[in-house]
Structure formats: structure tokens, C-alpha cells
N, C-alpha and C positions, 0 to 999 in steps of 0.2 A: 552473595546476589546472588537466590538460583534463577534461574533462566527464565523459567516464570513469573516473575520481579522484574526481570529484567525487561521481558516485554512487555509486560501492566504498565512497567515506569516509562518507556518510550512510545505505547499507545497515547496514555494519559498522559503526558507530556507535552505533545505537539498534534497543533490544529488537525493537522493531515501527514500521515505517517502511509509510506509504501512498503513493504516487504519486497525484493524485489531481486532477479540475477543481476550482479554488476551495477552500475552506475547511470547515475537520467543522462550521462555523457557518453557512456561506452557501454550498455544493455549488454547483456550476455545471453538473452535469449526474445524470439520474437513478441511475446506475450509480453515479457517486462518493458521490450517498446514500445509496444499498442498503448500500455498502459501508461507509462511516461509522454506519450505521445497528447493521448483524448487526458490528460490533466492538466497540461498544459496550454490543449485548444480551451478545455475550462473555465480556463483565467486561475487555476492554483499556479500560488506563487510561498515559493518555499517552501517545499513539500520536503518531511524528512525520509529522507532514505535510508533502507536499510539493508546491504549486497549479503544474504544469505549463503552469498558461496563463503566469506571471509568466515564463517563462523559454521562448522557444522549444528554444535546446540541451538543455535539459533533457528539453524534451517530445518530440523526435526522438532524442535518447539513449536516455533510458527503456527505449523497445520498442527498439531494436537490442543494449543491455545482459543487459535479460532473452531475446532474440529472441521477445519478447511484443506484436505491433500494437498492443491495446487497452489504456486505462489506464478504471477504475484499476488500479494493480497492488499488492500489498501484497508483504510481505518481512518474514519474522521469524525473527530471530536472522541476519540475511544472507544468508539463504536465499530464493529466490524461491517466491511462496505458489502464486499466480498473479489472476486478476482474478474480477468480480462473482462470474459466473456458478460456480465455483470455489469462489468466498466465501461466499456461498448456500449449495450442497450442502453443504459441512466445516462449516457451524451448524446444517444441518439434522442433521446426523448424529453431530454432537458434538464433530465432530473438532476445528471451529477453539476451542470453550471449551478443551480439551485443550491446542493449541498456543500458548495465547497464554497457559496457568497459566503451563506450562512455559518462557515465554520471561520470566518475573518474577524 
């Protein structure tokens, strides 16, 4: 399976997917920590997370997959949502909570 196929399988196989540095319990960057916290506050449960630090091919592949240069990256129902700043803006406006609710 190619990296692109692996990513597609992950994104389409779970309602909420977060590509991040580290894990939700031990995030390895501030942006990943913030994204994890915002998702938790928005009511997301059972988020499928991928630690890009564990796989350099996924780390580079995810940037090309969404044509988005930074990590973390959030996907909901197979669709790319955005990175940390977009997640924060969506949380502040209430959009993130609605999106997470719709993914259940």
C-alpha cells in the first residue's frame, strides 16, 4: 500500500482523524497540544490520531495529501478541515462543535 493509500484509508476509515506530532497524552509541539485540547473541549471522543514523528513517509505524505504544509491536520468525515489556527477559529465560532457533533 502506498503512503497516499494509507492516508486515504485512515482519513476515510475514521470519523475524526488528527495528524499530529506526538500523542494526545504526550504532544510533541504546542500546535498539536492546542489542537488536541480544542477537540476535547468541542466534545470529540475516540479521535483517531497519527503521530507523524513515528513515520517520515506519513509526515511528508500528509502535507502533499491535503496540499497543506503544516501539522497538525484535522480531517472530519474524510474531509480536510485545517490546521491549528483554523481549528481554533472554528472552536471560537462554535463551528467545530457542530462539525464534531455531525461526525458521531
